[in-house]
KOLROSE-425435 format. One line per 8 residues: number of its first residue (from 1); their letters; for each residue y, x, z of C-alpha. Coordinates in steps of 0.05 Angstrom, whole numbers, plus 5000, padded with zeros to 4 digits. Example, Ala and Ser with C-alpha at 12.3 -4.5 7.8 and 13.67 -1.06 7.14 Angstrom:
1) AS) 4910/5246/5156; 4979/5273/5143
END
This chain:
1) MSEKRVFM) 7849/5349/8173; 7878/5378/8111; 7894/5450/8103; 7968/5435/8093; 7971/5397/8161; 7936/5456/8198; 7984/5503/8168; 8045/5462/8185
9) RRIDKITR) 8018/5454/8259; 8009/5530/8263; 8083/5541/8237; 8108/5488/8285; 8071/5523/8344; 8100/5590/8325; 8169/5561/8320; 8164/5527/8388
17) TIKASFKE) 8137/5594/8417; 8197/5632/8389; 8245/5581/8414; 8216/5582/8481; 8215/5657/8483; 8288/5662/8459; 8309/5610/8514; 8275/5652/8566
25) VWGYTTGK) 8304/5720/8546; 8371/5688/8541; 8365/5665/8613; 8378/5739/8636; 8443/5771/8632; 8412/5834/8600; 8378/5786/8550; 8444/5754/8531
33) VGIILLFT) 8481/5818/8520; 8420/5849/8482; 8414/5788/8437; 8489/5787/8420; 8489/5861/8405; 8425/5854/8364; 8457/5799/8323; 8518/5838/8309
41) LISISIYA) 8474/5899/8287; 8431/5856/8242; 8496/5821/8211; 8530/5887/8197; 8464/5915/8165; 8458/5855/8121; 8531/5861/8099; 8521/5937/8084
49) VLTMPPRY) 8460/5924/8043; 8494/5867/8000; 8560/5906/7991; 8537/5980/7977; 8500/6003/7914; 8425/6017/7922; 8434/6091/7907; 8493/6101/7951
57) GDLVWFNP) 8477/6170/7976; 8469/6200/7905; 8524/6159/7870; 8576/6161/7926; 8566/6197/7990; 8543/6264/7958; 8586/6257/7898; 8647/6303/7906
65) TYWEENPQ) 8688/6270/7850; 8683/6203/7884; 8724/6228/7943; 8771/6278/7910; 8831/6231/7920; 8821/6228/7995; 8854/6273/8043; 8807/6320/8081
73) LVPPEWVS) 8793/6322/8154; 8844/6269/8175; 8841/6216/8232; 8842/6142/8223; 8907/6104/8209; 8905/6068/8275; 8924/6132/8312; 8998/6111/8301
81) VFGVEYAK) 8985/6057/8356; 8985/6116/8404; 9048/6144/8375; 9020/6194/8326; 9061/6197/8262; 9027/6209/8198; 9044/6216/8123; 9016/6154/8088
89) QASANIEY) 8965/6158/8034; 8994/6132/7966; 8973/6125/7895; 8993/6089/7832; 8970/6080/7759; 9027/6087/7709; 9013/6066/7640; 9081/6067/7608
97) PFNVTRDP) 9130/6127/7606; 9200/6117/7636; 9232/6166/7586; 9215/6182/7514; 9264/6231/7483; 9268/6279/7418; 9300/6343/7421; 9351/6340/7363
105) RTRYWSIE) 9342/6416/7346; 9267/6426/7351; 9247/6353/7339; 9195/6358/7393; 9178/6295/7433; 9186/6294/7507; 9148/6238/7542; 9157/6229/7618
113) FKYSYELD) 9118/6191/7671; 9145/6186/7742; 9125/6164/7810; 9166/6159/7873; 9136/6172/7943; 9171/6155/8006; 9160/6202/8064; 9181/6167/8129
121) AKATPQGI) 9146/6209/8182; 9150/6273/8215; 9086/6296/8177; 9071/6334/8115; 9026/6302/8062; 8962/6340/8047; 8967/6345/7974; 8984/6317/7905
129) LIKVYGIK) 8932/6297/7854; 8955/6280/7781; 8901/6252/7734; 8914/6241/7658; 8875/6190/7617; 8874/6184/7543; 8916/6244/7514; 8933/6230/7443
137) VAKYGDNI) 8919/6283/7390; 8974/6299/7342; 8950/6315/7272; 8983/6349/7214; 8939/6358/7153; 8875/6391/7176; 8906/6417/7241; 8907/6381/7307
145) YLPIIEAY) 8954/6394/7366; 8955/6377/7442; 9016/6372/7487; 9047/6419/7534; 9045/6390/7603; 9095/6400/7659; 9093/6372/7728; 9148/6376/7778
153) VIRPDNLR) 9175/6344/7841; 9247/6324/7855; 9256/6329/7931; 9306/6287/7974; 9352/6347/7977; 9355/6344/7898; 9315/6411/7892; 9270/6409/7831
161) VMLAQITL) 9204/6445/7842; 9154/6459/7785; 9081/6443/7802; 9047/6462/7738; 9059/6487/7664; 8998/6477/7621; 8983/6488/7548; 8923/6449/7528
169) STEGVNKT) 8875/6484/7483; 8848/6450/7422; 8787/6495/7421; 8723/6451/7417; 8762/6387/7405; 8732/6344/7348; 8783/6339/7294; 8764/6265/7282
177) VDRIYVDS) 8780/6242/7349; 8846/6206/7363; 8845/6220/7439; 8813/6261/7488; 8797/6254/7564; 8792/6178/7556; 8732/6167/7606; 8738/6226/7650
185) PYLVRIDF) 8811/6243/7663; 8844/6310/7657; 8863/6338/7724; 8933/6374/7728; 8919/6431/7775; 8975/6461/7817; 8981/6536/7818; 8995/6550/7892
193) TRLAVELA) 9010/6623/7881; 9066/6608/7831; 9091/6548/7871; 9099/6594/7935; 9143/6640/7895; 9187/6586/7868; 9193/6551/7936; 9211/6618/7968
201) NKLSPVYN) 9267/6630/7916; 9295/6559/7919; 9291/6542/7992; 9319/6610/8019; 9389/6603/7995; 9395/6530/8007; 9375/6535/8080; 9402/6604/8089
209) ITLRPDDI) 9335/6632/8114; 9293/6688/8082; 9226/6664/8062; 9165/6703/8036; 9117/6675/7986; 9059/6702/8028; 9082/6658/8086; 9086/6597/8042
217) SHLELSYL) 9022/6604/8002; 8974/6595/8060; 9009/6531/8082; 9003/6505/8012; 9044/6441/8007; 9076/6443/8076; 9140/6473/8046; 9141/6428/7985
225) FGKPVMIG) 9149/6367/8033; 9192/6403/8082; 9249/6449/8101; 9247/6517/8133; 9268/6523/8206; 9272/6582/8254; 9229/6578/8316; 9243/6641/8354
233) NETHPESL) 9237/6696/8305; 9192/6661/8258; 9201/6610/8201; 9161/6544/8202; 9162/6484/8156; 9192/6419/8183; 9180/6354/8144; 9238/6329/8102
241) EGTYTIVV) 9239/6255/8102; 9261/6217/8040; 9241/6200/7969; 9202/6248/7930; 9198/6236/7852; 9137/6265/7818; 9146/6273/7744; 9096/6291/7691
249) KFMYPPFL) 9125/6310/7623; 9084/6316/7556; 9115/6356/7502; 9087/6340/7430; 9104/6371/7363; 9149/6331/7315; 9096/6298/7272; 9066/6255/7332
257) TNPRDAIK) 9065/6186/7313; 9076/6125/7364; 9099/6172/7422; 9103/6114/7474; 9027/6105/7461; 9013/6181/7467; 8986/6175/7538; 8941/6118/7560
265) MVRFVVKG) 8954/6126/7635; 8976/6176/7688; 8948/6169/7759; 8990/6195/7818; 8958/6207/7884; 8994/6235/7944; 8943/6252/8001; 8966/6230/8069
273) TAYGFMGT) 8950/6257/8140; 8911/6194/8162; 8862/6151/8125; 8828/6085/8134; 8794/6058/8196; 8749/6117/8214; 8787/6177/8181; 8752/6227/8136
281) DIRGRDLA) 8707/6285/8139; 8717/6359/8113; 8698/6336/8043; 8745/6276/8045; 8690/6225/8050; 8710/6158/8083; 8670/6161/8148; 8676/6083/8155
289) QGLLYGFP) 8631/6077/8094; 8581/6129/8119; 8578/6093/8190; 8570/6026/8155; 8513/6051/8112; 8478/6078/8173; 8469/6008/8203; 8411/5984/8160
297) VAMVIGVV) 8383/6055/8157; 8380/6059/8235; 8351/5989/8240; 8296/6004/8188; 8278/6072/8222; 8273/6040/8290; 8240/5976/8275; 8192/6000/8225
305) VAAISVLI) 8167/6060/8265; 8164/6017/8329; 8130/5958/8296; 8076/5998/8261; 8063/6044/8320; 8053/5984/8365; 8007/5948/8318; 7963/6010/8311
313) GVFMGIIS) 7967/6024/8387; 7946/5952/8402; 7888/5949/8351; 7861/6017/8372; 7868/6001/8446; 7832/5935/8443; 7774/5963/8398; 7768/6022/8445
321) GYYGGLID) 7766/5981/8511; 7726/5925/8484; 7670/5961/8449; 7667/6024/8491; 7611/6075/8479; 7621/6124/8421; 7679/6085/8393; 7716/6088/8455
329) EGIQRLID) 7702/6163/8465; 7724/6177/8392; 7790/6141/8398; 7807/6170/8467; 7791/6241/8442; 7835/6229/8380; 7892/6205/8427; 7883/6268/8470
337) VLGNIPLL) 7890/6314/8406; 7951/6278/8382; 7980/6279/8453; 7973/6354/8459; 8003/6372/8393; 8079/6386/8402; 8116/6335/8360; 8179/6371/8348
345) PILVLIGA) 8153/6433/8313; 8109/6385/8270; 8171/6344/8252; 8212/6405/8235; 8155/6432/8191; 8141/6367/8156; 8217/6354/8145; 8221/6423/8113
353) IAQQMFTE) 8164/6409/8068; 8189/6343/8049; 8257/6374/8027; 8218/6419/7982; 8164/6369/7956; 8207/6307/7943; 8273/6295/7907; 8282/6220/7927
361) PVQRLGLI) 8312/6210/7997; 8266/6149/8007; 8206/6191/8001; 8230/6245/8048; 8250/6191/8099; 8183/6157/8090; 8142/6221/8103; 8182/6234/8169
369) LLVLIVFG) 8172/6162/8190; 8097/6168/8177; 8093/6229/8221; 8131/6189/8279; 8081/6132/8268; 8020/6177/8269; 8043/6209/8335; 8073/6146/8367
377) WGGLAIVV) 8014/6099/8380; 7973/6137/8429; 8011/6121/8494; 8007/6045/8481; 7933/6048/8459; 7916/6079/8530; 7953/6023/8566; 7921/5969/8521
385) RSMTLSIK) 7852/5998/8531; 7858/5994/8607; 7884/5921/8600; 7825/5904/8554; 7774/5933/8603; 7800/5890/8657; 7806/5825/8612; 7735/5830/8585
393) EEAYIEAA) 7706/5829/8655; 7735/5761/8669; 7690/5700/8681; 7720/5661/8623; 7702/5717/8574; 7629/5710/8597; 7634/5637/8590; 7659/5645/8517
401) RALGAGNR) 7600/5692/8500; 7551/5641/8532; 7580/5588/8488; 7565/5631/8426; 7636/5658/8414; 7633/5722/8371; 7670/5786/8388; 7727/5770/8336
409) RIIFKHVL) 7739/5703/8367; 7741/5731/8439; 7790/5788/8417; 7839/5741/8379; 7833/5680/8423; 7828/5710/8493; 7845/5785/8495; 7902/5792/8444
417) PQIIPYAV) 7947/5735/8471; 7949/5768/8538; 7968/5835/8509; 8022/5811/8461; 8077/5802/8512; 8068/5874/8534; 8064/5899/8464; 8130/5865/8446
425) ASMVFSVP) 8163/5897/8506; 8134/5964/8486; 8158/5956/8414; 8226/5940/8438; 8231/6003/8482; 8204/6045/8424; 8259/6028/8374; 8313/6076/8406
433) SAILTEAG) 8266/6130/8411; 8255/6129/8336; 8329/6126/8320; 8344/6185/8366; 8288/6227/8337; 8316/6219/8266; 8385/6236/8294; 8360/6297/8329
441) LSVLGIRH) 8323/6321/8264; 8388/6313/8227; 8423/6358/8278; 8369/6408/8273; 8382/6411/8197; 8321/6369/8172; 8354/6321/8124; 8322/6267/8082
449) GMPTWGAI) 8384/6258/8038; 8410/6191/8062; 8478/6183/8102; 8458/6164/8173; 8493/6170/8238; 8450/6231/8255; 8469/6263/8190; 8544/6252/8202
457) LADARNLG) 8535/6282/8273; 8499/6341/8242; 8558/6353/8192; 8607/6350/8249; 8568/6398/8291; 8563/6448/8233; 8638/6448/8228; 8642/6472/8301
465) RLDVWWWI) 8706/6437/8318; 8706/6390/8378; 8777/6367/8365; 8754/6326/8306; 8739/6269/8352; 8735/6214/8298; 8678/6252/8265; 8640/6259/8328
473) VPPGLLIS) 8651/6200/8373; 8637/6141/8328; 8567/6158/8306; 8547/6180/8375; 8574/6116/8403; 8536/6074/8351; 8471/6109/8367; 8484/6096/8440
481) ITSLTFVL) 8501/6021/8431; 8439/6011/8386; 8394/6044/8436; 8427/6004/8492; 8414/5937/8453; 8340/5947/8453; 8337/5977/8523; 8373/5911/8549
489) LGMAIERI) 8324/5868/8508; 8267/5906/8536; 8290/5897/8607; 8294/5822/8595; 8224/5819/8565; 8197/5862/8616; 8216/5812/8671; 8184/5755/8631
497) VEPRLRTA) 8115/5791/8624; 8115/5820/8693; 8130/5761/8742; 8138/5811/8802; 8202/5838/8771; 8235/5768/8769; 8251/5771/8843; 8271/5843/8842
END
């Protein structure tokens, strides 16, 4: 028989075995639920791997500039289903000015960009962000000039409130360039101290209430998007619904050429009070992305640790039970040593060392997984040893030896096939343990640098606020569901390998 035919027959046998095993597991209710959940977890993990960049942690999750447009610590948008009102998140890129004028006296150019935001809820937006791309340099002889920038808001009650007045410096600007801030935008920063004074001066006479800048400053933009109302003896902001027009004006000297082309683009962002499908954390990071990235990481941690630990445990257990003597004694004493070393302090120590030794998150995670594997195979090896001691005393083993079968053939043909079902069940039950251990280390502060469900939970714990449920509940629920998936599969497989449980 050719090697190809032998190979194909083996593949066919393996395929039929897998199909039969799947059908048998599917026959139990716990198996059905476990398989459906496992398929869902694997599908989401594959989607995450295909859609997210390889260095997501460094490039996105731990990159503050990536999240600067997001509101901080806000719930998901679907809270509106429960009657919670929120100010919507809105943004726009404006490439062309709506107004370009020239002062007839000074001949200075005024170039204005505007964006309208509709506030239709009893809530106050969290902030305003203005980014300017491609600021043109005005030149006159050997001198260069940059514009004066003004940003202001026109409220629904027609009050005009100045956000910023900035004179850009030409210090350090290359005289040969035509534009600056092309790739990385210039961020127009709001001076909240000055804003508080202006709001107090403008709102007090209109609403006939005395406001102090100190009362406004700590609330930041609450009064910018609201009106003052008296509650008892204290003044509080109440959201003012309507259209808010945000204007950015650039004032150039008279010798600017092509004023309509002076600014490449202005990006306006109004930060809402709810965001996305899972909300944001204290840094404005989209928790939906972090949770999605955690799927493949959790699967890799659980499956890799469980699979390698089981392989080592099965191998060491069979060798120990089959050969006996000094080999058996050496392996059992090694298991005793590993079993009596407290794992948690070792993991904390190794995790701290990994944080200092390695810069790559994969290396840190790999070291932690290695420790879990080293300490994770002993229990199964003891069980496999006892099974091997029982199996090798069977009559058919003696018959195989009498027919000239070697130790290797006996182990792979007669011992291992009887142990594999128990090893598979053990592996399935071991997956949740590895995932929970990684999550526990993250909560204890031992980080490998990758966004995982445990790391997200740890960040929420450090904040110390139990009311931020959208930051705490989802990762905890995902860890529980993943653990439940493998427990259900393990229960179904356990009934298969142990016939006495089928009637229980």
